[in-house]
TORMIPA-425297 format. One record per residue (C-alpha): residue number from 1; residue in one letter; chain; x, y, z. Coordinates in nm, 3 decimals, padded with zeros to 5 digits. Each point is the difference from the previous one (the first is absolute). Example, Ala and Ser with C-alpha at 12.3 -4.5 7.8 and 13.67 -1.06 7.14 Angstrom:
# residues 2
R   i aa ch    east   north      up
R   1  A  A  01.230 -00.450  00.780
R   2  S  A  00.137  00.344 -00.066
END
This chain:
# residues 240
R   i aa ch    east   north      up
R   1  M  A  00.169  00.227 -00.472
R   2  K  A  00.069 -00.256 -00.268
R   3  K  A -00.242 -00.292  00.005
R   4  P  A  00.184 -00.328  00.063
R   5  S  A -00.014 -00.271 -00.263
R   6  D  A -00.197 -00.316  00.061
R   7  S  A  00.322 -00.188  00.059
R   8  R  A  00.064  00.216  00.304
R   9  V  A -00.340 -00.049  00.160
R  10  P  A  00.042 -00.206  00.321
R  11  A  A -00.101 -00.362 -00.046
R  12  S  A -00.234  00.024  00.299
R  13  V  A -00.193  00.280 -00.170
R  14  L  A -00.027 -00.196 -00.324
R  15  A  A -00.124 -00.305  00.192
R  16  A  A -00.260  00.211  00.177
R  17  G  A -00.111  00.140 -00.335
R  18  L  A -00.046 -00.347 -00.142
R  19  L  A -00.199 -00.098  00.306
R  20  I  A -00.242  00.289 -00.030
R  21  A  A -00.035 -00.068 -00.373
R  22  A  A -00.118 -00.350  00.087
R  23  I  A -00.248  00.139  00.251
R  24  L  A -00.133  00.249 -00.254
R  25  M  A -00.053 -00.276 -00.252
R  26  R  A -00.179 -00.215  00.256
R  27  S  A -00.215  00.295  00.106
R  28  A  A -00.100  00.068 -00.360
R  29  L  A -00.120 -00.358 -00.035
R  30  A  A -00.186 -00.005  00.330
R  31  A  A -00.379  00.011 -00.012
R  32  S  A -00.016  00.267  00.269
R  33  A  A  00.250  00.189  00.212
R  34  P  A -00.033  00.018  00.378
R  35  T  A -00.162  00.314  00.138
R  36  V  A  00.117 -00.041  00.359
R  37  T  A  00.289 -00.173  00.178
R  38  A  A -00.033 -00.289  00.241
R  39  T  A -00.069  00.238  00.289
R  40  G  A -00.222  00.239 -00.194
R  41  I  A  00.242  00.267 -00.128
R  42  R  A -00.163  00.158 -00.305
R  43  L  A  00.193 -00.051 -00.323
R  44  N  A -00.133  00.319 -00.153
R  45  A  A  00.258  00.038 -00.277
R  46  P  A  00.117 -00.245 -00.268
R  47  W  A  00.361  00.028  00.114
R  48  K  A -00.100 -00.103  00.353
R  49  V  A -00.164 -00.313 -00.137
R  50  K  A  00.319 -00.092 -00.184
R  51  I  A  00.228  00.065  00.298
R  52  Y  A -00.230 -00.196  00.229
R  53  E  A -00.010 -00.292 -00.242
R  54  L  A  00.379  00.010 -00.026
R  55  A  A  00.035 -00.014  00.378
R  56  H  A -00.278 -00.255  00.051
R  57  T  A  00.142 -00.230 -00.267
R  58  H  A  00.376  00.029  00.050
R  59  F  A  00.074  00.149  00.342
R  60  L  A -00.080 -00.313  00.199
R  61  H  A  00.165 -00.034  00.339
R  62  P  A -00.144 -00.023  00.354
R  63  A  A  00.229  00.274  00.137
R  64  W  A  00.026  00.254 -00.282
R  65  G  A -00.246 -00.100 -00.269
R  66  W  A -00.310  00.187 -00.119
R  67  Q  A -00.178 -00.048  00.332
R  68  H  A  00.271  00.200  00.178
R  69  S  A -00.034  00.272 -00.266
R  70  E  A -00.374  00.012  00.045
R  71  R  A  00.033  00.033  00.377
R  72  D  A  00.260  00.275 -00.043
R  73  Y  A -00.224  00.201 -00.229
R  74  R  A -00.304 -00.022  00.223
R  75  L  A  00.194  00.077  00.316
R  76  A  A  00.182  00.292 -00.165
R  77  L  A -00.336  00.152 -00.096
R  78  R  A -00.117 -00.041  00.358
R  79  L  A  00.308  00.180  00.131
R  80  A  A -00.052  00.284 -00.248
R  81  R  A -00.366  00.031  00.097
R  82  D  A  00.062 -00.009  00.374
R  83  D  A  00.276  00.261 -00.014
R  84  H  A -00.163  00.214 -00.271
R  85  L  A  00.287 -00.045 -00.243
R  86  K  A -00.047  00.072 -00.368
R  87  V  A  00.139 -00.291 -00.198
R  88  D  A -00.003 -00.089 -00.367
R  89  K  A -00.214 -00.314 -00.012
R  90  D  A  00.117 -00.094 -00.350
R  91  A  A  00.366  00.016  00.101
R  92  L  A -00.075 -00.181  00.324
R  93  F  A -00.179 -00.284 -00.180
R  94  A  A  00.285 -00.043 -00.248
R  95  A  A  00.270  00.011  00.268
R  96  A  A -00.189 -00.232  00.234
R  97  F  A -00.039 -00.271 -00.264
R  98  L  A  00.348  00.033 -00.152
R  99  H  A  00.228  00.087  00.294
R 100  D  A  00.108 -00.363  00.058
R 101  M  A  00.014 -00.107 -00.364
R 102  A  A  00.377 -00.050  00.019
R 103  A  A -00.072 -00.308  00.211
R 104  F  A -00.146 -00.154 -00.316
R 105  H  A  00.209  00.175 -00.268
R 106  P  A  00.339  00.077  00.156
R 107  C  A  00.222  00.273 -00.132
R 108  A  A  00.321 -00.099 -00.172
R 109  D  A  00.184  00.169  00.285
R 110  R  A -00.088 -00.236  00.284
R 111  K  A  00.140  00.248  00.254
R 112  M  A -00.258  00.263 -00.093
R 113  E  A -00.256  00.062  00.273
R 114  H  A -00.332 -00.147 -00.112
R 115  G  A -00.191  00.329  00.029
R 116  A  A  00.257  00.170 -00.222
R 117  C  A -00.032 -00.291 -00.242
R 118  A  A -00.378  00.044 -00.012
R 119  A  A  00.049  00.370 -00.074
R 120  L  A  00.223 -00.102 -00.292
R 121  Q  A -00.236 -00.264 -00.138
R 122  S  A -00.343  00.154  00.051
R 123  P  A  00.004  00.296 -00.244
R 124  A  A  00.013 -00.224 -00.308
R 125  I  A -00.285 -00.212  00.134
R 126  L  A -00.215  00.294  00.101
R 127  K  A  00.052  00.179 -00.330
R 128  R  A -00.107 -00.309 -00.189
R 129  V  A -00.324 -00.041  00.196
R 130  G  A -00.102  00.366 -00.039
R 131  F  A  00.087  00.137  00.344
R 132  P  A  00.001  00.384  00.016
R 133  M  A  00.376  00.036 -00.029
R 134  R  A  00.006  00.354  00.139
R 135  K  A -00.033 -00.176  00.337
R 136  I  A  00.287 -00.245 -00.048
R 137  A  A  00.240  00.190  00.226
R 138  I  A -00.242 -00.039  00.293
R 139  V  A -00.021 -00.373 -00.067
R 140  Q  A  00.377 -00.036 -00.009
R 141  Q  A  00.050  00.196  00.321
R 142  A  A -00.255 -00.217  00.177
R 143  E  A  00.165 -00.318 -00.130
R 144  R  A  00.348  00.111  00.106
R 145  G  A -00.115  00.101  00.348
R 146  H  A -00.249 -00.272  00.085
R 147  M  A  00.211 -00.210  00.240
R 148  Y  A  00.003  00.077  00.371
R 149  Y  A  00.375  00.072 -00.014
R 150  S  A -00.038  00.240 -00.296
R 151  N  A -00.061  00.373 -00.005
R 152  P  A -00.319  00.068 -00.200
R 153  G  A  00.064  00.374 -00.017
R 154  H  A -00.272  00.259  00.039
R 155  D  A -00.263 -00.110 -00.253
R 156  P  A -00.315 -00.122  00.182
R 157  T  A -00.053 -00.282 -00.251
R 158  A  A  00.344 -00.143  00.071
R 159  I  A -00.039  00.052  00.374
R 160  V  A -00.327 -00.192  00.033
R 161  L  A  00.132 -00.290 -00.211
R 162  H  A  00.312 -00.011  00.218
R 163  D  A -00.209 -00.014  00.316
R 164  A  A -00.250 -00.250 -00.138
R 165  D  A  00.277 -00.231 -00.117
R 166  S  A  00.169  00.028  00.340
R 167  L  A -00.322 -00.084  00.184
R 168  D  A -00.039 -00.315 -00.210
R 169  F  A  00.311 -00.135  00.176
R 170  L  A -00.173  00.033  00.339
R 171  G  A -00.301 -00.170  00.159
R 172  D  A -00.116 -00.352 -00.078
R 173  I  A  00.033  00.068 -00.373
R 174  G  A  00.367  00.084  00.049
R 175  A  A  00.050 -00.329  00.181
R 176  A  A -00.179 -00.191 -00.276
R 177  R  A  00.209  00.168 -00.269
R 178  M  A  00.337 -00.068  00.162
R 179  I  A -00.074 -00.357  00.102
R 180  S  A -00.126 -00.071 -00.353
R 181  L  A  00.354  00.067 -00.122
R 182  T  A  00.138 -00.297  00.195
R 183  G  A -00.083 -00.256 -00.266
R 184  A  A -00.050 -00.374  00.020
R 185  K  A  00.373 -00.084  00.005
R 186  A  A  00.100  00.230  00.287
R 187  P  A  00.096 -00.177  00.322
R 188  S  A -00.173  00.262  00.216
R 189  F  A -00.196  00.325 -00.015
R 190  A  A  00.220  00.151  00.273
R 191  P  A  00.172  00.242 -00.244
R 192  A  A -00.341  00.144 -00.095
R 193  V  A -00.084  00.045  00.367
R 194  K  A  00.332  00.177  00.054
R 195  T  A -00.086  00.239 -00.285
R 196  L  A -00.342  00.066  00.149
R 197  R  A  00.158  00.079  00.337
R 198  K  A  00.221  00.251 -00.178
R 199  F  A -00.304  00.160 -00.164
R 200  L  A -00.144  00.071  00.345
R 201  T  A  00.278  00.249  00.062
R 202  V  A  00.107  00.131 -00.341
R 203  I  A -00.331  00.067 -00.177
R 204  P  A -00.217  00.202  00.243
R 205  P  A  00.249  00.291  00.032
R 206  R  A  00.009  00.030 -00.379
R 207  L  A -00.375  00.049 -00.045
R 208  I  A -00.063  00.355 -00.115
R 209  T  A -00.372  00.077  00.005
R 210  P  A -00.199  00.032  00.324
R 211  A  A -00.254 -00.248 -00.135
R 212  A  A  00.271 -00.258 -00.070
R 213  R  A  00.144  00.046  00.346
R 214  R  A -00.342 -00.064  00.154
R 215  I  A -00.053 -00.314 -00.206
R 216  G  A  00.360 -00.097  00.063
R 217  R  A -00.050 -00.004  00.376
R 218  K  A -00.288 -00.246 -00.038
R 219  R  A  00.190 -00.220 -00.244
R 220  L  A  00.312  00.014  00.215
R 221  A  A -00.194 -00.135  00.298
R 222  E  A -00.160 -00.263 -00.223
R 223  L  A  00.333 -00.121 -00.137
R 224  R  A  00.167  00.003  00.341
R 225  A  A -00.284 -00.207  00.148
R 226  F  A  00.028 -00.249 -00.287
R 227  L  A  00.377 -00.035  00.046
R 228  D  A -00.024 -00.033  00.376
R 229  T  A -00.263 -00.274 -00.032
R 230  L  A  00.212 -00.175 -00.261
R 231  Q  A  00.298  00.016  00.234
R 232  R  A -00.198 -00.173  00.275
R 233  E  A -00.151 -00.263 -00.231
R 234  T  A  00.343 -00.094 -00.136
R 235  Y  A  00.143 -00.053  00.352
R 236  D  A  00.173  00.335  00.017
R 237  G  A  00.103 -00.031 -00.364
R 238  R  A  00.197 -00.320  00.049
R 239  A  A -00.240 -00.200 -00.222
R 240  M  A -00.063  00.258 -00.269
END
């Protein structure tokens, strides 16, 4: 296949490349690189340090920033461990921290699903930071299939990321994420509550792994209790 010229490279990919170049320069000037993430994930490869610094510096959002990525990675590992699934931890780390990057660096095609956009953008970034590119197809599959409404396919790495990401929409953390999207100028957080009510019915049936279904039942009850209490405290939703 003929390699496309630079003029044909999507603008979103070029922007992502410039971003990672800035991170690499900053990392080179730093006195010391982090060895663990905020929650204690070991950064045991130089490329992981660079991806984590990229996320921690530029993917800043209460609903889908680096904290969401970190939760997804840890929960996905838990699902793999509990169900004895063999996953590629390198691919899982990369996909977990880059799967929502289109929220910060949108694709030129605004109609492209954000997981598909991440799969388009991430190879250039990962190649530049020294990721083992023989694993890139696993990363892309996990990125494309991470949403609860997506089909992750049969690869265990993609499946556990899909389930972990779905679980992060449930429980008290799901409520916090959705309500955080309301913003200071919104007249009400009722639309977020409506979305959360929808999650109660649409997400649990889409969980794939037995471990995720077990956790999902607990988080489902947690979210339902939160919403029911909120309904009472807002006078049956009339003062929400």
